[in-house]
Residue frames relative to the residue before (quaternion, step in Angstrom):
aa qw qx qy qz dx dy dz
M 1.0000 0.0000 0.0000 0.0000 0.00 0.00 0.00
R 0.5355 -0.6456 0.4512 0.3046 3.54 -1.05 0.85
D 0.3376 -0.6997 0.5894 0.2213 3.59 -1.06 0.76
W 0.2234 -0.8280 0.5056 0.0941 3.57 -0.37 1.27
K 0.5015 0.6795 -0.4222 0.3294 3.64 1.23 0.00
M 0.2175 0.7633 -0.5655 0.2241 3.55 0.23 1.33
T 0.7237 -0.4832 0.2863 0.4010 3.59 -1.25 -0.06
V 0.7746 0.2953 -0.1729 0.5320 3.62 0.72 -1.00
K 0.1968 -0.8214 0.5313 0.0650 3.55 -0.43 1.26
L 0.0710 -0.8184 0.5699 -0.0197 3.55 -0.73 1.13
A 0.2321 -0.7073 0.6441 0.1760 3.51 -1.31 0.54
L 0.2605 -0.7355 0.6021 0.1689 3.56 -1.09 0.72
I 0.1184 -0.7859 0.6061 0.0310 3.56 -0.66 1.17
G 0.7720 0.1775 -0.1844 0.5818 3.55 -0.16 1.33
A 0.0125 -0.8358 0.5463 -0.0525 3.56 -0.33 1.29
G 0.2966 0.7544 -0.5240 0.2614 3.55 0.98 0.86
V 0.8317 -0.1968 0.1390 0.5003 3.57 -1.18 -0.54
I 0.7351 0.3991 -0.2496 0.4879 3.59 0.72 -1.00
G 0.5982 0.5540 -0.3668 0.4480 3.59 1.07 -0.59
Q 0.6670 0.4859 -0.2985 0.4796 3.58 0.99 -0.81
R 0.5751 0.5533 -0.3832 0.4651 3.60 1.17 -0.47
H 0.6427 0.5011 -0.3199 0.4831 3.58 1.01 -0.73
L 0.6234 0.5407 -0.3439 0.4480 3.60 1.00 -0.74
R 0.6453 0.5083 -0.3284 0.4662 3.59 0.97 -0.79
S 0.6563 0.4984 -0.3146 0.4711 3.58 1.01 -0.73
M 0.6265 0.5384 -0.3346 0.4536 3.56 1.05 -0.72
A 0.6386 0.5282 -0.3219 0.4578 3.58 1.13 -0.60
I 0.6651 0.4957 -0.2961 0.4735 3.60 1.25 -0.36
T 0.7304 0.4111 -0.2473 0.4861 3.58 0.82 -0.96
N 0.3264 -0.7420 0.5493 0.2029 3.57 -1.17 0.57
R 0.4948 0.6948 -0.3992 0.3363 3.57 1.27 0.27
V 0.7984 0.2433 -0.0965 0.5422 3.60 1.11 -0.62
S 0.1827 -0.7507 0.6189 0.1415 3.53 -1.34 0.29
L 0.4241 -0.6874 0.5333 0.2512 3.53 -1.17 0.65
S 0.1900 -0.8082 0.5514 0.0825 3.57 -0.71 1.10
A 0.8031 -0.1029 0.1147 0.5756 3.60 1.03 -0.74
I 0.2583 -0.7205 0.6176 0.1807 3.50 -1.37 0.32
V 0.1437 -0.7702 0.6184 0.0609 3.54 -1.02 0.93
D 0.3397 0.7080 -0.5584 0.2674 3.57 -0.69 1.09
T 0.4377 -0.7091 0.4876 0.2603 3.57 -1.00 0.77
A 0.5813 0.6170 -0.3716 0.3786 3.60 1.18 -0.44
A 0.5394 -0.6313 0.4549 0.3219 3.56 -1.04 0.81
A 0.6090 0.5723 -0.3536 0.4201 3.59 1.06 -0.72
A 0.6099 0.5580 -0.3505 0.4403 3.58 1.11 -0.63
G 0.6022 0.5623 -0.3509 0.4451 3.56 1.12 -0.64
Q 0.6530 0.4991 -0.3127 0.4761 3.55 1.03 -0.76
I 0.6114 0.5353 -0.3463 0.4687 3.59 1.04 -0.73
A 0.6536 0.5128 -0.3077 0.4639 3.57 0.95 -0.90
R 0.6548 0.5024 -0.3196 0.4655 3.59 0.95 -0.82
D 0.6378 0.5335 -0.3256 0.4502 3.57 0.99 -0.82
L 0.7397 0.3901 -0.2080 0.5073 3.58 1.09 -0.76
D 0.3979 -0.7561 0.4405 0.2755 3.55 1.38 0.06
V 0.5261 0.5660 -0.4563 0.4413 3.56 0.85 1.06
P 0.6053 -0.5697 0.4023 0.3836 3.62 -1.17 0.46
H 0.2278 -0.7452 0.6137 0.1270 3.52 -1.28 0.60
F 0.0531 -0.7935 0.6063 -0.0018 3.57 -0.89 1.01
A 0.4818 -0.6832 0.4751 0.2745 3.54 -1.17 0.63
D 0.8066 0.0790 -0.0435 0.5841 3.60 1.17 -0.44
T 0.6448 -0.5663 0.3706 0.3552 3.55 -1.24 0.58
Q 0.6225 0.5608 -0.3465 0.4217 3.58 0.97 -0.81
T 0.6687 0.4932 -0.3026 0.4669 3.59 0.91 -0.90
L 0.6055 0.5542 -0.3481 0.4529 3.57 1.00 -0.78
L 0.7661 0.4104 -0.2164 0.4448 3.56 0.64 -1.14
Q 0.5895 0.5346 -0.3733 0.4767 3.58 1.25 -0.18
N 0.7529 0.4120 -0.1935 0.4754 3.55 1.21 -0.52
M 0.8201 0.0525 -0.0275 0.5692 3.61 1.13 -0.36
H 0.4380 -0.6808 0.5276 0.2576 3.55 -1.29 0.44
V 0.0139 0.7564 -0.6539 -0.0101 3.54 -1.13 0.78
D 0.4946 -0.6606 0.4804 0.2968 3.57 -1.19 0.56
G 0.8064 -0.0041 0.0528 0.5889 3.54 1.06 -0.76
A 0.1929 -0.7679 0.5984 0.1227 3.54 -1.29 0.31
I 0.2721 -0.7186 0.6173 0.1689 3.52 -1.18 0.71
V 0.1792 -0.7826 0.5904 0.0829 3.58 -0.63 1.14
A 0.0858 0.8204 -0.5497 0.1319 3.56 -0.31 1.32
T 0.2980 0.7411 -0.5271 0.2901 3.55 1.10 0.76
P 0.6612 -0.4277 0.3774 0.4873 3.63 -1.21 0.01
T 0.6756 -0.5668 0.2950 0.3678 3.56 -1.02 0.87
E 0.6956 0.4868 -0.2930 0.4398 3.59 0.86 -0.90
H 0.6996 0.4183 -0.2671 0.5140 3.60 1.29 -0.13
H 0.3681 0.7446 -0.4827 0.2775 3.62 1.14 0.51
L 0.6436 0.6051 -0.3370 0.3258 3.56 0.89 -0.94
T 0.7118 0.4928 -0.2900 0.4079 3.60 0.63 -1.10
P 0.7138 0.4167 -0.2960 0.4787 3.67 0.70 -0.86
S 0.6054 0.5594 -0.3599 0.4371 3.59 1.10 -0.61
L 0.6852 0.4682 -0.2836 0.4805 3.58 0.87 -0.94
C 0.6189 0.5419 -0.3412 0.4549 3.58 1.05 -0.73
A 0.6719 0.4934 -0.2964 0.4661 3.58 0.89 -0.97
L 0.6501 0.5152 -0.3187 0.4587 3.59 0.93 -0.85
S 0.6498 0.5245 -0.3212 0.4467 3.59 1.01 -0.77
H 0.6995 0.4097 -0.2571 0.5261 3.59 1.26 -0.36
G 0.5915 -0.6312 0.3515 0.3581 3.60 1.21 0.40
V 0.4803 0.6822 -0.4156 0.3622 3.57 1.18 0.54
H 0.3979 -0.6918 0.5521 0.2413 3.59 -0.92 0.94
L 0.2618 -0.8107 0.5156 0.0915 3.58 -1.10 0.74
L 0.0995 -0.6777 0.7198 0.1130 3.46 -1.40 0.59
I 0.0753 -0.8160 0.5731 -0.0121 3.56 -0.36 1.29
E 0.4664 -0.6719 0.4961 0.2913 3.55 -0.83 0.97
K 0.5003 -0.6318 0.4949 0.3249 3.53 -1.19 0.59
P 0.5713 -0.2515 -0.7810 0.0189 1.56 -2.06 1.37
I 0.6860 -0.5112 0.3113 0.4136 3.55 -1.14 0.59
T 0.7446 -0.1340 0.0881 0.6480 3.58 1.10 -0.79
S 0.5681 -0.5914 0.4284 0.3795 3.58 -1.23 -0.13
T 0.7529 0.2589 -0.1999 0.5711 3.62 1.26 -0.01
V 0.5743 -0.5911 0.4467 0.3483 3.55 -1.18 0.62
E 0.6217 0.5577 -0.3436 0.4294 3.58 1.03 -0.75
E 0.6660 0.4841 -0.3041 0.4793 3.60 0.93 -0.83
A 0.6338 0.5337 -0.3264 0.4549 3.57 1.01 -0.84
A 0.6582 0.5039 -0.3048 0.4689 3.56 0.95 -0.88
Q 0.6162 0.5477 -0.3412 0.4516 3.59 1.07 -0.70
I 0.6508 0.5025 -0.3124 0.4759 3.59 0.94 -0.87
A 0.6553 0.5172 -0.3125 0.4533 3.58 0.90 -0.92
K 0.6738 0.5046 -0.2970 0.4508 3.58 0.92 -0.90
V 0.6689 0.4959 -0.3019 0.4643 3.59 0.91 -0.91
A 0.6499 0.5176 -0.3176 0.4570 3.58 0.95 -0.87
E 0.6622 0.5061 -0.3088 0.4584 3.57 0.92 -0.89
S 0.6599 0.5128 -0.3071 0.4553 3.58 0.95 -0.87
A 0.7155 0.4399 -0.2387 0.4874 3.57 1.09 -0.76
G 0.4332 -0.7084 0.4560 0.3204 3.58 1.25 -0.16
L 0.4949 0.6495 -0.4193 0.3968 3.57 1.18 0.64
Q 0.4057 -0.7194 0.5189 0.2206 3.55 -1.21 0.54
V 0.1178 -0.7602 0.6357 0.0646 3.54 -1.15 0.78
L 0.1040 -0.7521 0.6500 0.0328 3.54 -0.83 1.11
V 0.2073 -0.7816 0.5769 0.1154 3.59 -0.82 0.96
G 0.4932 -0.7483 0.3890 0.2132 3.52 -0.86 1.11
H 0.2085 0.7160 -0.6248 0.2313 3.55 0.54 1.18
Q 0.1594 -0.8728 0.4521 0.0914 3.53 0.48 1.27
R 0.5603 0.6211 -0.4047 0.3696 3.62 1.11 -0.41
R 0.5457 0.6130 -0.4010 0.4070 3.61 1.17 -0.42
H 0.6725 0.5047 -0.2882 0.4583 3.59 1.22 -0.44
Y 0.5137 0.6205 -0.4239 0.4139 3.61 1.27 0.17
D 0.5006 -0.6388 0.4938 0.3121 3.58 -1.05 0.77
M 0.6265 0.5622 -0.3454 0.4149 3.60 1.03 -0.74
V 0.6268 0.5209 -0.3341 0.4734 3.59 1.11 -0.64
A 0.6469 0.5053 -0.3114 0.4788 3.57 0.97 -0.85
K 0.6551 0.5106 -0.3147 0.4595 3.59 0.98 -0.81
A 0.6431 0.5140 -0.3269 0.4641 3.60 0.95 -0.82
R 0.6337 0.5201 -0.3257 0.4710 3.58 0.98 -0.81
E 0.6464 0.5217 -0.3144 0.4595 3.59 0.99 -0.84
V 0.6482 0.5215 -0.3164 0.4559 3.58 0.95 -0.89
I 0.6966 0.4723 -0.2787 0.4625 3.58 0.89 -0.95
T 0.7359 0.4449 -0.2548 0.4423 3.60 0.72 -1.04
S 0.6584 0.5088 -0.3163 0.4556 3.62 1.13 -0.53
G 0.4817 -0.6857 0.4272 0.3394 3.59 1.25 -0.19
Q 0.3004 0.7910 -0.4895 0.2107 3.57 1.21 0.38
I 0.7391 0.2848 -0.2052 0.5749 3.60 1.19 -0.49
G 0.6189 -0.5476 0.3408 0.4483 3.58 1.20 0.48
Q 0.7401 -0.3261 0.2915 0.5109 3.54 -1.16 -0.63
L 0.4326 -0.6904 0.5104 0.2750 3.59 -0.82 0.95
V 0.1652 -0.8091 0.5618 0.0486 3.54 -0.78 1.11
A 0.8254 -0.0328 0.0991 0.5549 3.55 0.83 -1.01
V 0.1456 -0.7457 0.6451 0.0817 3.52 -1.33 0.54
S 0.0412 -0.7931 0.6076 0.0079 3.58 -0.96 0.86
G 0.0384 0.8352 -0.5444 0.0682 3.58 -0.77 1.02
L 0.1194 -0.7702 0.6240 0.0553 3.52 -1.30 0.59
W 0.0469 0.7366 -0.6747 -0.0070 3.54 -1.19 0.66
C 0.1420 0.7928 -0.5667 0.1736 3.56 -0.17 1.33
L 0.2238 0.7708 -0.5431 0.2465 3.54 -0.07 1.33
R 0.2317 -0.8089 0.5276 0.1168 3.58 -0.30 1.27
K 0.2448 -0.7749 0.5694 0.1241 3.56 -0.55 1.18
H 0.5112 -0.6608 0.4487 0.3172 3.58 -0.97 0.81
D 0.6670 -0.5465 0.3343 0.3804 3.56 -1.18 0.62
A 0.6161 0.5744 -0.3517 0.4083 3.60 1.03 -0.75
Y 0.5379 0.6275 -0.4006 0.3955 3.59 1.17 -0.53
Y 0.7634 0.3637 -0.1797 0.5026 3.58 1.04 -0.79
A 0.3099 0.7539 -0.5181 0.2591 3.58 1.17 0.50
A 0.6583 0.4709 -0.3005 0.5045 3.58 1.08 -0.73
D 0.5215 -0.6829 0.4163 0.2972 3.56 -0.78 1.06
W 0.6403 0.5536 -0.3488 0.4023 3.63 0.96 -0.79
R 0.6407 0.5277 -0.3300 0.4496 3.58 1.17 -0.51
R 0.6138 0.5307 -0.3525 0.4662 3.59 1.26 -0.05
K 0.5655 0.6022 -0.3749 0.4207 3.58 1.30 -0.19
W 0.6523 -0.5431 0.3550 0.3919 3.56 -1.21 0.49
Q 0.6135 0.5710 -0.3631 0.4070 3.60 1.06 -0.65
A 0.7391 0.3768 -0.2125 0.5163 3.60 1.18 -0.54
G 0.4219 0.7178 -0.4581 0.3112 3.59 1.25 0.20
P 0.6976 -0.5031 0.3067 0.4077 3.59 -1.21 0.28
I 0.5636 0.5866 -0.4129 0.4097 3.62 1.11 -0.39
L 0.7565 0.3574 -0.2203 0.5015 3.59 0.74 -1.00
T 0.6872 0.4908 -0.2905 0.4501 3.59 1.07 -0.67
N 0.8280 0.2349 -0.0776 0.5032 3.58 0.86 -0.97
L 0.6650 0.5049 -0.3188 0.4486 3.60 0.87 -0.89
I 0.5493 0.6217 -0.3957 0.3940 3.60 1.10 -0.61
H 0.6060 0.5446 -0.3430 0.4674 3.61 1.12 -0.70
E 0.6892 0.4920 -0.2794 0.4527 3.56 0.84 -1.06
I 0.6553 0.5122 -0.3111 0.4599 3.57 0.94 -0.90
D 0.6570 0.5052 -0.3220 0.4576 3.58 0.92 -0.86
C 0.6427 0.5132 -0.3190 0.4709 3.59 0.99 -0.82
L 0.6703 0.5016 -0.3051 0.4538 3.58 0.87 -0.93
R 0.6359 0.5103 -0.3308 0.4752 3.61 0.98 -0.76
H 0.6773 0.5033 -0.2924 0.4500 3.56 0.92 -0.93
I 0.7327 0.4302 -0.2347 0.4722 3.59 0.91 -0.91
C 0.8145 0.3120 -0.1203 0.4741 3.58 0.83 -1.02
G 0.5706 -0.5824 0.3990 0.4196 3.58 1.18 -0.35
P 0.7668 -0.4056 0.2402 0.4356 3.58 -1.29 0.14
I 0.3378 -0.6845 0.6098 0.2131 3.53 -1.24 0.68
T 0.2266 -0.8231 0.5111 0.0997 3.57 -0.72 1.04
S 0.8133 -0.0276 -0.0016 0.5812 3.61 1.15 -0.40
V 0.1957 -0.7797 0.5912 0.0652 3.54 -1.28 0.58
L 0.0782 -0.7196 0.6872 0.0618 3.52 -1.20 0.80
A 0.0928 0.8360 -0.5332 0.0910 3.64 -0.88 0.77
E 0.1233 -0.7188 0.6744 0.1154 3.48 -1.45 0.35
V 0.0428 -0.7751 0.6282 0.0521 3.59 -1.08 0.68
G 0.0354 -0.7950 0.6052 0.0208 3.56 -1.27 0.44
N 0.1677 -0.7713 0.6007 0.1271 3.55 -1.29 0.33
P 0.1052 0.8604 -0.4923 0.0790 3.60 0.80 1.02
V 0.6729 0.5152 -0.3023 0.4364 3.61 1.17 -0.39
Q 0.8271 0.2291 -0.1005 0.5034 3.58 0.56 -1.14
G 0.3052 -0.7950 0.4801 0.2106 3.59 1.12 -0.58
F 0.4158 0.6938 -0.4844 0.3335 3.58 1.16 0.44
E 0.6901 -0.4366 0.3591 0.4519 3.56 -1.32 0.02
K 0.6568 0.4860 -0.3053 0.4891 3.58 1.02 -0.81
E 0.5458 -0.6375 0.4502 0.3050 3.56 -1.24 0.52
D 0.3783 -0.6944 0.5647 0.2364 3.59 -1.26 0.56
V 0.8057 0.0303 0.0367 0.5904 3.57 1.09 -0.74
A 0.0234 -0.7795 0.6259 0.0123 3.55 -1.16 0.66
A 0.0792 -0.7648 0.6382 0.0398 3.55 -1.14 0.75
M 0.0124 0.8397 -0.5391 0.0648 3.56 -0.84 0.93
V 0.2246 -0.7100 0.6462 0.1670 3.50 -1.39 0.34
L 0.1363 -0.8004 0.5831 0.0284 3.55 -0.80 1.09
R 0.1556 -0.7501 0.6325 0.1142 3.56 -1.06 0.75
F 0.2517 -0.7792 0.5618 0.1177 3.55 -0.84 1.05
E 0.6557 -0.5263 0.3776 0.3878 3.54 -1.23 0.50
S 0.6304 0.5559 -0.3205 0.4369 3.57 1.14 -0.65
G 0.5613 -0.5754 0.3991 0.4411 3.58 1.23 -0.46
A 0.5165 0.6351 -0.4182 0.3938 3.59 1.24 -0.25
L 0.2587 -0.7393 0.6011 0.1589 3.55 -1.25 0.59
G 0.1030 -0.7980 0.5916 0.0511 3.54 -1.14 0.66
T 0.1578 -0.7473 0.6340 0.1213 3.54 -1.21 0.58
F 0.0120 0.7960 -0.6049 0.0204 3.54 -1.12 0.66
I 0.1117 -0.7595 0.6383 0.0569 3.55 -1.09 0.86
L 0.0636 -0.8000 0.5956 -0.0342 3.52 -0.88 1.08
S 0.1879 0.7800 -0.5871 0.1073 3.58 -0.97 0.83
D 0.2363 -0.7557 0.5922 0.1494 3.54 -1.04 0.83
Q 0.6674 0.4556 -0.3052 0.5038 3.57 1.31 0.33
A 0.5992 0.5319 -0.3609 0.4774 3.60 1.30 0.04
D 0.2786 -0.7936 0.5252 0.1293 3.57 -0.67 1.13
G 0.2329 0.7757 -0.5478 0.2099 3.57 0.19 1.29
P 0.5438 -0.6255 0.4486 0.3343 3.59 -1.29 0.15
W 0.6261 0.5777 -0.3175 0.4165 3.60 1.30 -0.08
A 0.4128 0.6399 -0.5632 0.3208 3.52 -0.46 1.28
W 0.6521 -0.5260 0.3737 0.3980 3.55 -1.16 0.62
E 0.6783 0.5141 -0.2985 0.4320 3.57 0.84 -1.01
F 0.6576 0.4928 -0.3059 0.4808 3.59 1.04 -0.76
A 0.6740 0.5211 -0.2962 0.4318 3.56 0.99 -0.87
T 0.7753 0.3728 -0.1858 0.4747 3.56 0.95 -0.88
G 0.3150 -0.7564 0.5141 0.2538 3.57 1.11 -0.60
E 0.3269 0.7871 -0.4781 0.2120 3.59 1.19 0.41
N 0.7177 0.3659 -0.2297 0.5461 3.59 1.19 -0.49
D 0.3935 -0.7600 0.4707 0.2144 3.56 -0.46 1.24
A 0.6366 0.5495 -0.3292 0.4293 3.59 1.16 -0.50
L 0.7155 0.4114 -0.2380 0.5120 3.59 1.26 -0.31
P 0.5249 -0.6458 0.4470 0.3279 3.59 -1.07 0.67
S 0.3632 -0.6993 0.5675 0.2387 3.55 -1.24 0.49
T 0.1503 -0.8076 0.5666 0.0640 3.59 -0.81 1.02
D 0.3130 -0.7732 0.4825 0.2670 3.59 1.27 -0.42
Q 0.4757 0.6632 -0.4478 0.3652 3.59 1.21 0.36
N 0.4200 -0.7028 0.5142 0.2554 3.57 -0.80 1.03
C 0.2326 -0.8003 0.5424 0.1061 3.56 -1.05 0.76
L 0.7451 0.2735 -0.2018 0.5739 3.59 1.30 0.00
K 0.0821 -0.7691 0.6319 0.0505 3.55 -1.14 0.72
F 0.1441 -0.7554 0.6360 0.0634 3.54 -0.89 1.05
I 0.0681 -0.8343 0.5462 -0.0322 3.58 -0.57 1.17
G 0.0458 -0.8244 0.5636 -0.0242 3.55 -0.71 1.13
T 0.7087 -0.4634 0.3287 0.4183 3.57 -1.31 -0.07
K 0.7838 0.2767 -0.1482 0.5358 3.60 1.22 -0.38
G 0.8172 -0.0530 0.0158 0.5737 3.57 1.17 0.43
A 0.2805 -0.7430 0.5845 0.1664 3.53 -1.36 -0.12
L 0.2139 -0.7665 0.5942 0.1165 3.53 -1.26 0.46
D 0.2543 -0.7210 0.6274 0.1478 3.55 -0.88 1.05
F 0.0464 -0.8113 0.5808 -0.0484 3.55 -0.91 0.99
P 0.5849 -0.1052 -0.7993 -0.0886 1.62 -2.15 1.32
N 0.5194 0.6676 -0.4203 0.3286 3.61 1.20 0.06
L 0.3834 -0.7992 0.4150 0.2054 3.56 1.38 0.22
T 0.2656 0.7120 -0.5908 0.2710 3.53 0.55 1.24
L 0.2012 -0.7947 0.5675 0.0766 3.55 -0.58 1.21
W 0.1293 -0.7857 0.6036 0.0402 3.59 -0.79 1.09
Q 0.1118 0.7883 -0.5990 0.0856 3.56 -0.88 0.97
S 0.5223 -0.6224 0.4846 0.3240 3.54 -1.24 0.54
D 0.4940 -0.6672 0.4757 0.2909 3.53 -1.14 0.62
D 0.6339 0.5140 -0.3289 0.4752 3.60 1.27 -0.23
P 0.5828 -0.5886 0.4252 0.3647 3.61 -1.09 0.64
E 0.7488 0.2323 -0.1426 0.6042 3.56 1.11 -0.73
P 0.2416 -0.8243 0.4896 0.1497 3.63 0.05 1.22
S 0.0633 0.7685 -0.6348 0.0487 3.53 -1.17 0.70
W 0.7054 -0.4696 0.3114 0.4300 3.56 -1.26 0.01
T 0.6530 0.4892 -0.3267 0.4770 3.59 1.22 -0.24
S 0.5217 0.6498 -0.4132 0.3673 3.62 1.24 -0.19
S 0.4377 -0.6488 0.5468 0.2974 3.55 -1.09 0.68
K 0.3037 -0.7664 0.5478 0.1423 3.56 -1.11 0.74
S 0.0684 -0.7770 0.6240 0.0480 3.55 -1.08 0.70
S 0.2837 -0.7729 0.5500 0.1402 3.56 -1.15 0.65
L 0.0882 -0.7704 0.6305 0.0333 3.52 -1.24 0.61
D 0.2880 -0.7465 0.5752 0.1702 3.57 -0.80 1.02
L 0.2883 -0.7774 0.5397 0.1458 3.56 -0.63 1.16
P 0.4012 -0.7330 0.4892 0.2498 3.61 -0.74 0.98
T 0.1141 0.7725 -0.6204 0.0729 3.55 -1.15 0.67
E 0.4528 -0.6710 0.5137 0.2845 3.54 -1.20 0.51
F 0.2677 -0.7476 0.5879 0.1546 3.56 -1.19 0.65
G 0.0363 0.8107 -0.5801 0.0699 3.59 -0.07 1.30
D 0.5829 -0.5722 0.4390 0.3743 3.58 -1.21 0.46
P 0.3464 -0.7809 0.4742 0.2131 3.63 -0.39 1.16
Y 0.6285 0.5387 -0.3486 0.4397 3.61 1.08 -0.62
V 0.6372 0.4997 -0.3253 0.4883 3.59 1.04 -0.72
R 0.6498 0.5065 -0.3122 0.4729 3.59 0.94 -0.88
Q 0.6367 0.5355 -0.3217 0.4520 3.56 1.03 -0.81
L 0.6563 0.4991 -0.3066 0.4756 3.59 0.98 -0.82
D 0.6315 0.5178 -0.3300 0.4733 3.59 1.01 -0.79
H 0.6397 0.5132 -0.3118 0.4799 3.57 1.04 -0.82
F 0.6311 0.5279 -0.3276 0.4645 3.60 1.00 -0.80
A 0.6275 0.5248 -0.3278 0.4725 3.58 1.03 -0.78
D 0.6351 0.5205 -0.3232 0.4704 3.60 1.00 -0.82
I 0.6383 0.5303 -0.3214 0.4561 3.57 1.01 -0.84
I 0.6766 0.4944 -0.2922 0.4609 3.58 0.86 -0.97
E 0.6971 0.4579 -0.2647 0.4840 3.58 1.06 -0.77
G 0.5233 -0.6951 0.3753 0.3196 3.58 1.31 0.06
I 0.5773 0.6004 -0.3804 0.4020 3.59 1.20 0.35
A 0.7688 0.2058 -0.1562 0.5850 3.61 1.27 0.16
K 0.3187 -0.6923 0.6074 0.2240 3.52 -1.35 0.39
P 0.6216 -0.5711 0.3673 0.3906 3.62 -1.04 0.63
I 0.3715 -0.7150 0.5393 0.2448 3.58 -0.89 0.88
V 0.7293 0.1722 -0.1752 0.6386 3.58 1.32 -0.20
S 0.1398 -0.8216 0.5510 0.0423 3.56 -0.07 1.32
A 0.6846 -0.4569 0.3578 0.4411 3.56 -1.30 0.14
K 0.6650 0.4997 -0.3122 0.4589 3.60 0.96 -0.82
D 0.6378 0.5178 -0.3208 0.4714 3.58 1.00 -0.82
A 0.6782 0.4909 -0.2860 0.4661 3.57 0.90 -0.94
T 0.5980 0.5629 -0.3602 0.4426 3.57 1.12 -0.62
E 0.6519 0.5046 -0.3191 0.4676 3.60 1.04 -0.72
S 0.6186 0.5098 -0.3447 0.4884 3.60 1.09 -0.62
L 0.6345 0.5129 -0.3192 0.4822 3.58 1.06 -0.77
R 0.6403 0.5376 -0.3264 0.4409 3.59 0.93 -0.89
A 0.6823 0.4803 -0.2833 0.4728 3.59 0.92 -0.91
T 0.6515 0.5102 -0.3176 0.4630 3.58 1.05 -0.72
L 0.6663 0.4875 -0.3019 0.4767 3.58 0.93 -0.86
A 0.5645 0.6021 -0.3815 0.4162 3.58 1.19 -0.51
V 0.5672 0.5786 -0.3847 0.4422 3.60 1.16 -0.52
L 0.6766 0.4724 -0.2870 0.4865 3.58 0.93 -0.89
D 0.6489 0.5195 -0.3175 0.4564 3.58 0.98 -0.82
A 0.6644 0.5078 -0.3034 0.4567 3.58 0.94 -0.92
A 0.6591 0.5003 -0.3099 0.4682 3.58 1.00 -0.81
R 0.6687 0.5119 -0.3062 0.4439 3.58 0.96 -0.83
T 0.7613 0.3850 -0.1988 0.4824 3.59 0.93 -0.91
G 0.3618 -0.7349 0.4930 0.2933 3.58 1.16 -0.50
R 0.6350 0.5150 -0.3162 0.4813 3.57 1.26 0.40
R 0.5698 -0.5496 0.4776 0.3810 3.53 -1.31 0.36
V 0.2232 -0.7639 0.5939 0.1181 3.56 -0.94 0.94
S 0.2613 -0.7712 0.5655 0.1311 3.54 -0.73 1.10
L 0.2168 -0.7892 0.5660 0.0993 3.57 -1.01 0.87
T 0.5099 0.6522 -0.4297 0.3605 3.60 1.22 0.10
């Protein structure tokens, strides 16, 4: 059994699928220790017993009975606010799973309370911890492909029917836009810069639940670049971040890129980082094209994220995804739903 007596003491609030992913990462890094698990489910009590840590039904009871340095909030998105505010009121730094909340108003409330209390909030957009994301940002911002003109993306990953057996997963808060597109939007904002407006359509022709089956959108970036993106949890294609990277052992690896960044002097396939450029100094449609695979390391983003959280708690780093930053990713993601509902372009400026 793992000895959890380390320096930075963490509580896990929510021991479901993503909470258990954090537990596996905690077993790898030597920077943090697990002090307690908070969850109303009986199964969470067994997990706590297996790990030899206390189990509490709510955050308030936990913090009235023991001290922790930080907490990971991994409950369903619509239940992020209450435990987050409770932890902040007890002086606890937070790692909140993405999206930070299901509404911009709740996200802003968390950011305001944390700032007033002098506490740090790291939001779990774990892809920011990949070297490939940093490299793509470097390629785009350095002008290696010239001026960014267009972005094209796909996320087509058919989830099995059992995934939606739980009623809460049929609600809009648990649909692929807030659950999965939020990752893509955060990456695009980080790599390409702010998104200024969104046009979108959504539909649910397959399952007919409250949540969407498919979404298509057009994004305008502050730089003037335009982007298109198609998202579906009912389309069985080989194009999705998880398929491209193989980061989830439960899913097959296809090695198919799911994003293309296209500029005036070249293009970048992502996330496998294939750089395309013309062989002529002044590229044109008659120029021959050559490709170059850019080297990068593949580290576990959840472990890196926990190490970063430890640095934040120890006061030697600031969150690379702050509550305010994550709120803007949430705002842009929710704009997809707003644009589809109203049939109008939603401005984010």
